[in-house]
Structures are given as C-alpha cells and as structure tokens.
C-alpha positions in Angstrom: 150.5 15.1 -82.7 153.6 13.4 -81.6 155.2 10.1 -80.9 156.5 9.1 -77.5 159.9 7.4 -77.2 159.2 5.5 -74.0 159.7 1.8 -73.1 156.5 1.1 -75.0 156.3 1.0 -78.8 155.8 4.6 -80.2 152.2 5.4 -81.3 150.6 8.5 -82.5 149.4 10.6 -79.6 147.4 13.9 -79.2 149.3 16.6 -77.4 147.8 18.1 -74.3 147.6 21.6 -75.8 145.9 20.3 -79.0 142.3 21.6 -79.4 141.0 18.0 -79.6 142.7 17.1 -76.3 141.2 20.2 -74.6 137.7 19.5 -76.0 137.9 15.8 -74.9 139.2 16.8 -71.5 136.4 19.3 -71.1 133.8 16.7 -72.0 135.3 14.3 -69.4 135.3 17.1 -66.7 131.7 18.2 -67.3 130.4 14.6 -67.4 132.1 13.7 -64.1 131.1 17.0 -62.5 127.4 17.1 -63.4 126.3 13.6 -64.5 125.0 12.7 -61.0 122.5 15.5 -60.8 121.8 16.8 -64.4 119.6 14.5 -66.6 121.2 13.6 -69.9 124.8 14.6 -69.1 126.1 11.1 -68.6 124.8 9.7 -71.9 125.6 12.9 -73.8 129.2 13.0 -72.6 129.7 9.3 -73.2 128.3 9.2 -76.7 130.0 12.5 -77.6 133.4 10.9 -76.6 132.5 7.9 -78.7 131.6 10.0 -81.7 134.9 11.9 -81.5 136.8 8.6 -81.1 135.1 7.0 -84.1 135.9 10.0 -86.3 139.5 10.4 -85.1 140.4 6.7 -85.1 139.0 6.3 -88.6 140.5 9.5 -90.1 143.9 8.6 -88.8 143.8 4.9 -89.5 144.5 4.3 -85.8 142.2 1.4 -85.1 144.9 -1.3 -85.2 148.2 0.4 -84.6 147.8 1.3 -81.0 150.4 -1.1 -79.5 147.9 -2.6 -77.1 149.4 -4.5 -74.2 148.2 -8.0 -73.4 145.7 -6.9 -70.7 144.5 -4.1 -72.9 143.7 -6.6 -75.6 142.0 -8.8 -73.1 139.9 -5.9 -71.8 138.7 -5.1 -75.4 138.0 -8.8 -76.1 136.2 -9.4 -72.8 133.7 -6.6 -73.7 133.2 -8.0 -77.2 132.8 -11.6 -76.1 130.3 -10.6 -73.4 128.2 -8.7 -75.9 128.5 -11.6 -78.4 127.3 -14.2 -75.8 124.5 -12.0 -74.7 123.4 -11.4 -78.3 123.5 -15.1 -79.1 121.2 -15.8 -76.2 118.9 -13.0 -77.4 118.7 -14.5 -80.9 118.4 -18.1 -79.7 115.5 -17.3 -77.3 113.5 -15.1 -79.7 113.5 -11.3 -80.3 110.8 -10.4 -77.9 110.0 -6.7 -77.2 111.5 -6.8 -73.7 114.6 -8.6 -74.9 115.0 -6.1 -77.8 114.9 -3.2 -75.4 117.5 -4.9 -73.3 119.7 -5.3 -76.3 119.7 -1.6 -76.7 121.1 -1.3 -73.1 123.8 -3.9 -73.6 124.7 -2.3 -76.9 125.8 0.7 -75.0 128.9 -1.2 -74.0 130.3 -1.1 -77.6 131.2 2.7 -77.5 133.5 1.8 -74.6 136.0 0.4 -77.0 136.6 3.4 -79.2 136.5 5.7 -76.2 139.2 3.6 -74.6 141.3 3.5 -77.8 141.1 7.3 -78.2 141.7 8.4 -74.6 144.8 6.2 -74.2 146.4 8.4 -76.9 145.4 11.8 -75.4 148.0 13.5 -73.2 147.1 15.6 -70.2 143.8 13.9 -69.4 144.7 13.1 -65.8 144.1 16.6 -64.6 140.7 16.8 -66.3 139.7 13.5 -64.6 140.9 14.4 -61.1 139.3 17.8 -61.2 136.1 16.3 -62.7 136.0 13.8 -59.8 136.5 16.6 -57.2 133.8 18.7 -58.8 131.5 15.7 -59.0 131.9 14.9 -55.3 131.4 18.6 -54.3 128.3 18.9 -56.5 126.7 15.6 -55.4 127.1 16.4 -51.7 125.9 20.0 -52.1 122.9 18.8 -54.1 122.0 16.1 -51.5 122.2 18.6 -48.7 120.0 21.1 -50.6 117.6 18.3 -51.4 117.1 17.4 -47.7 117.4 20.9 -46.1 114.9 22.4 -48.6 112.4 19.7 -47.9 112.4 18.1 -51.4 110.5 14.8 -51.8 111.5 12.3 -54.4 109.6 9.4 -55.9 111.8 6.9 -54.0 110.6 6.7 -50.4 111.7 5.0 -47.2 108.6 3.8 -45.5 105.9 6.5 -45.3 107.8 9.5 -44.1 111.4 9.1 -45.2 113.2 10.3 -48.3 116.0 9.2 -50.6 118.0 11.6 -52.6 117.7 10.3 -56.2 119.9 12.4 -58.4 119.1 12.0 -62.1 118.0 8.4 -61.8 117.5 6.7 -58.4 119.2 6.4 -55.0 121.2 3.3 -56.0 123.2 5.0 -58.7 123.3 8.4 -57.1 124.6 6.9 -53.8 126.8 4.2 -55.3 128.6 6.4 -57.8 129.0 9.2 -55.3 130.8 6.6 -53.0 132.9 5.5 -55.9 134.0 9.1 -56.5 135.0 9.4 -52.9 137.1 6.3 -53.0 138.7 7.2 -56.3 139.8 10.5 -54.9 142.0 9.1 -52.1 145.3 9.5 -54.0 144.7 13.3 -54.5 144.6 13.8 -50.7 147.8 12.0 -50.0 149.7 13.4 -53.0 152.2 15.9 -51.5 153.1 17.2 -55.0 149.8 18.9 -55.2 148.9 22.3 -53.7 147.3 22.5 -50.3 144.2 24.0 -51.9 143.7 21.1 -54.3 144.3 18.5 -51.6 141.8 20.3 -49.3 139.3 20.4 -52.1 139.8 16.7 -52.7 139.2 16.0 -49.0 136.0 18.2 -49.0 134.9 16.3 -52.1 135.4 13.0 -50.4 133.4 14.1 -47.3 130.6 15.5 -49.4 130.5 12.4 -51.6 130.1 10.3 -48.4 127.3 12.7 -47.4 125.6 12.2 -50.8 125.7 8.5 -50.4 124.5 8.6 -46.8 121.6 10.8 -47.7 120.7 8.6 -50.6 120.0 5.7 -48.3 121.7 3.4 -50.7 123.5 0.5 -49.0 124.5 -1.5 -52.0 128.1 -0.1 -52.4 129.2 0.0 -48.8 131.0 -3.3 -48.8 133.5 -1.7 -51.2 134.8 0.5 -48.4 136.3 -2.2 -46.1 137.7 -4.1 -49.1 139.5 -1.0 -50.4 140.7 0.0 -46.9 142.6 -3.3 -46.7 143.9 -2.9 -50.2 145.1 0.6 -49.5 147.0 -0.5 -46.4 149.1 -3.0 -48.4 149.5 -1.0 -51.6 149.4 2.8 -51.7 149.8 3.0 -47.9 153.1 1.2 -48.0 154.9 4.2 -49.5 153.2 6.7 -47.2 154.4 8.0 -43.9 152.8 6.3 -40.8 150.4 9.3 -40.5 149.0 8.8 -44.0 149.3 5.0 -44.0 147.2 4.6 -40.8 145.3 7.9 -40.9 143.7 7.5 -44.3 142.0 4.2 -43.5 140.9 5.6 -40.2 139.3 8.6 -41.8 137.5 6.4 -44.4 136.3 4.1 -41.6 135.2 7.1 -39.5 133.2 8.6 -42.4 131.6 5.3 -43.0 130.6 4.8 -39.4 129.3 8.3 -39.2 127.2 7.9 -42.4 125.9 4.5 -41.2 125.1 5.3 -37.6 124.3 9.0 -37.3 120.6 9.1 -36.2 119.8 12.1 -38.3 120.8 10.4 -41.6 118.5 8.1 -43.5 121.3 5.5 -43.7 120.9 4.9 -40.0 117.2 3.9 -40.6 118.2 1.7 -43.5 120.9 0.0 -41.3 118.3 -0.6 -38.6 115.9 -2.1 -41.2 118.7 -4.4 -42.4 119.5 -5.8 -38.9 115.8 -6.4 -38.3 115.4 -8.2 -41.6 118.4 -10.3 -41.0 117.1 -11.3 -37.6 113.7 -12.2 -38.9 115.2 -14.2 -41.8 117.6 -16.0 -39.4 114.6 -17.0 -37.3 112.9 -18.4 -40.3 110.3 -15.7 -40.4 109.3 -13.9 -43.6 110.4 -10.3 -44.3 108.7 -7.8 -46.6 111.7 -5.5 -46.6 114.2 -5.0 -49.4 116.4 -7.9 -48.3 113.4 -10.2 -48.0 112.2 -9.2 -51.5 115.6 -9.7 -52.9 116.0 -13.1 -51.5 112.7 -14.1 -53.1 113.8 -12.6 -56.4 117.1 -14.4 -56.2 115.4 -17.7 -55.6 113.3 -17.2 -58.7 116.5 -16.4 -60.7 118.3 -19.4 -59.3 115.5 -21.7 -60.2 115.3 -20.3 -63.7 119.1 -20.8 -64.1 118.9 -24.5 -62.9 116.2 -25.1 -65.6 118.4 -23.5 -68.3 122.1 -23.7 -67.1 123.9 -23.5 -70.4 121.8 -21.2 -72.5 119.9 -19.3 -69.8 116.2 -18.4 -70.2 117.0 -15.5 -72.5 116.9 -11.7 -72.0 113.6 -10.5 -70.7 112.4 -13.9 -69.6 112.9 -13.3 -65.9 110.0 -10.9 -65.5 107.5 -13.5 -66.6 109.0 -16.1 -64.2 108.9 -13.6 -61.3 105.2 -12.8 -62.0 104.3 -16.5 -62.0 106.1 -17.0 -58.7 104.4 -14.0 -57.1 101.0 -15.2 -58.1 101.6 -18.8 -57.2 103.1 -18.1 -53.7 100.9 -15.1 -52.9 104.0 -12.9 -52.4 104.0 -9.1 -52.0 102.2 -7.6 -55.0 105.0 -4.9 -55.0 107.2 -7.5 -56.7 105.1 -7.4 -59.8 106.8 -4.1 -60.8 110.3 -5.7 -61.0 111.8 -7.0 -64.2 115.2 -8.2 -63.0 116.5 -10.0 -59.9 118.5 -7.0 -58.5 121.8 -8.9 -58.8 123.8 -8.6 -62.0 125.5 -12.0 -61.5 122.1 -13.7 -61.4 120.9 -11.6 -64.3 123.9 -12.8 -66.4 122.9 -16.4 -65.5 119.2 -16.0 -66.3 120.0 -14.1 -69.6 122.7 -16.3 -71.0 123.5 -19.1 -68.5 127.0 -20.1 -67.4 128.6 -18.5 -70.5 126.9 -15.2 -69.6 128.2 -15.2 -66.1 131.7 -16.2 -67.1 132.0 -13.4 -69.6 130.5 -10.9 -67.2 133.0 -11.8 -64.6 135.8 -11.8 -67.1 135.2 -8.0 -67.9 135.6 -7.2 -64.2 138.4 -9.6 -63.6 140.5 -8.2 -66.5 140.0 -4.7 -65.4 140.9 -5.5 -61.8 144.0 -7.4 -62.9 145.1 -4.5 -65.1 144.8 -2.0 -62.2 146.1 -4.2 -59.4 149.4 -5.0 -61.1 150.4 -1.3 -61.1 149.5 -0.6 -57.4 153.2 -1.2 -56.4 154.7 0.7 -59.3 157.6 3.0 -58.6 155.8 5.8 -60.4 153.3 7.7 -58.3 151.1 8.8 -61.2 150.8 5.2 -62.3 150.0 4.0 -58.8 147.4 6.7 -58.3 145.6 6.1 -61.6 145.7 2.3 -60.9 144.0 2.9 -57.5 141.4 5.2 -59.1 140.5 2.5 -61.6 140.5 -0.2 -59.0 138.2 1.8 -56.7 135.7 2.4 -59.5 135.7 -1.3 -60.6 135.5 -2.8 -57.1 132.6 -0.4 -56.2 130.7 -1.4 -59.3 131.4 -5.1 -58.7 130.0 -4.7 -55.2 126.9 -2.8 -56.5 126.3 -5.6 -58.9 125.6 -7.9 -55.9 122.5 -6.1 -55.0 121.5 -4.4 -58.2 121.3 -5.6 -61.8 123.5 -2.8 -63.0 123.4 -3.7 -66.7 119.6 -3.7 -66.6 119.6 0.1 -66.6 121.3 2.4 -69.2 122.8 4.4 -66.3 124.6 1.3 -64.9 126.0 0.3 -68.3 127.3 3.7 -69.1 128.9 4.3 -65.7 130.8 1.0 -66.0 131.9 1.7 -69.6 132.9 5.3 -68.9 134.8 4.8 -65.6 136.6 1.6 -66.7 137.5 3.0 -70.2 138.7 6.3 -68.8 140.9 5.0 -65.9 142.3 2.2 -68.0 143.2 4.6 -70.8 144.9 7.0 -68.4 146.8 4.1 -66.9 148.4 3.6 -70.3 149.3 7.3 -70.7 150.8 7.3 -67.2 152.8 4.1 -68.0 154.4 5.9 -71.0 155.7 8.7 -68.8 157.1 6.3 -66.3 160.8 6.7 -67.2 160.5 10.5 -66.8 158.5 10.2 -63.7 161.0 7.9 -62.0 163.6 10.7 -62.1 161.4 12.7 -59.8 160.7 10.0 -57.2 
C-alpha cells in the first residue's frame, strides 16, 4: 500500500499489483461481463465487493480518513438521507409484509457506500472496468442473437407471436443496461492511445450492445441516446478531430435509427405500437397497450400522492390503490398483477411523499454534478471516466421514467454498482491528473 503525493490530500491506497486490487478488479470484470445473462452474478459481485470493503475499511481504520471531496460527501449523504426518508415512511405507515419486502430492496443501497469508499483507493481499476464493459457488450449482443436465431421463447411476449430477449431478469433491464454499456464505451473508441484491437473490440461491443437492446424490445432507455449525443458534441467532442466529433454522434444516431426502424427487429414493432397508442390517446380514445396501461397506473399514483403529499401513502400501499381503481373503473384485469406505477419518480412520491421524491432526485443530481464538472478536464482519463459515469447515470434516470427501478433488486443494484464504480474511478483518475497532464 502506498500514499499518493498529488494535489489531493494523501490517503492510503492499494497498489494495482496488490493481490487485493487484482481480486477486486477480477470481481468487477466478471460482474460487468456476465451479469446481464448469468443469474446471480450481479448480486454476488456487488455483495462480494461490499464484504471486501467492510473488512478492509475496518481492518485499516479507513472509514473516516479518505479525504472525501465535497461532492463525494454529498453523494454518500444523499444515499443515506434517501434511505432514512424511505425508512421513516415505512415505519410511520406500518410494517406490512409488502413494505417489509420493499425495505429489503432499498436496503441494498447501503453496500454502495463501502464499495465506493474502497474502490476509490484501489489503483488500476480502470482497465478492469473498461474491459468488463467491452466483454459485457459482446456477451449481451451474442446472447441476444443466439436467443433469437435459435428460436428461444421467453416468458415476456410481444402480442401473441413476438419475443423479447430477457437476460437474467426481464427485457427492461437487459435492454436498458445493454444500452448503458454501449454509451459508456464511447470513450474507448475515440481514445487514440489504445491499440487498434482494443478500439475495434470496443466498437464491436457498442454495436452488439445496441443489438441486444433492439432485440429486447425495451424502449424505456432510448431517450438517453439523443441527450448524450448532444452532451458529447459539446464536451468530449470538443477535443476531438472533426471526423470523431461529428462522426461519433452520427454513428450512434445511425445505430439508433437502425435498431428502431429495421423491420426484422422487435423494436420496429414496438415503435409502431407506440405511435398507434399515442394517436389513439391523442384522439381521446382508450388504449390497452403498455403506454395506455402506464398512463392509468400513473393517474392512480398521482391521485394517491395528492391525498398524501408530505408523508406519502407508504411503501407497498400503491398496489391496493391500483387494485381498487381497476375494479372500480373496469380496467384491463392485466393491471391487477402490477404492484408499482412503472415510474420511479411517482414511486418515490407514493412511498414517501415530497421528501421521498426530493431525496431520490438528489442522488441522481449529485452524481450527475460530480461527473459533469469533469467533462472539460485537461486530463483524458478524467474526462473519459466522467463520461462513463454520466452515461450510466443518465440512462438509469431515463429508465426511471417508465420503470420503477428501485422496485426490483436488479434496478437497485445496477444503480448502486455503476454509480459507485464510476464515481470511485473518477477519484483515482483525478489523483493522477498532474502526471497525466504531462502526456497531453
């Protein structure tokens, strides 16, 4: 272990060739590479990192001497305050069985803090993360192609004859996180310090990750693409040659259009369904599609919030309100199987009222602020890690608009892992900045 005499206060770090660093890096690589298709890998990797962090931080008395920056402290506190507000609502509204199960999901945010505190001290983690993302994109796309070409049939169907590639959970997370991986990998393709082989593999991983998303039929994360294209043009793209500054957004836009409009892909059917639903809703007609169902679920959540604006209705209460609305209005019986409004912002409001929404937004806002402020840094590694974290956070924030991502263990852990990992690596890249500037 060694200290680092940079512009930041020196703290104890773990050298890249230390056995603990290698073991931690391997866990990160395997988790990113396989978690989208192998059941249990995501949770195992996340909790194993948390266990290592708890042991190391305690054994070295390193919980409080990490020289956290202001935004790092805010990130830690935003997680703790969100959990505290959620727990207070849970206790105030009664410890029902459904609410208790939900508490187990929200509790999975807590390991995010020791994971972050450990990884920000480990050197050499960037290569493990980049290679894990590349492997994850390649594996997800290959799996999706095999799933379709071999005639597999999942439990999540489009209509009567369609399919949706579901990975280890369902199409929403398989498709959404695959797209996040693709967007996170953009810096590796434009990094001229890397070998042609690695850059080519990164490009293949991006293409296959787009394929994985397209074959999943999951539409919820796609709005992240135009948002990040605009951000790229005014941040990372500024320091690139015209070919890369204009070419990268065009490639991302082309992949998006191909995935959305190619007739042989399920996303084309999903997009057609979307336009039909929007037209019907615009004409004041009812729709039994996913958008129509969501609008009904959102109306129930909003009404529940208006009745309980400051404390919310409590975790687990939404399902009862939805069932009452379905029976009272003779809505599609399919809605009786849902227990959340498929919108995490509304879930926060129904669970814990305005304080719940504010603290949920604060977690995302702090992470986005932390990444955004480094996008114009003179150090390339710092800019690239900042982009990687921003791409992950923006994609998850967009997904939260059409899916209650904290109502599933998978959503909670992906948020915690990706934000903790990229935020921690931002710190390690920042420590190297004086050395890195020499090579710019």
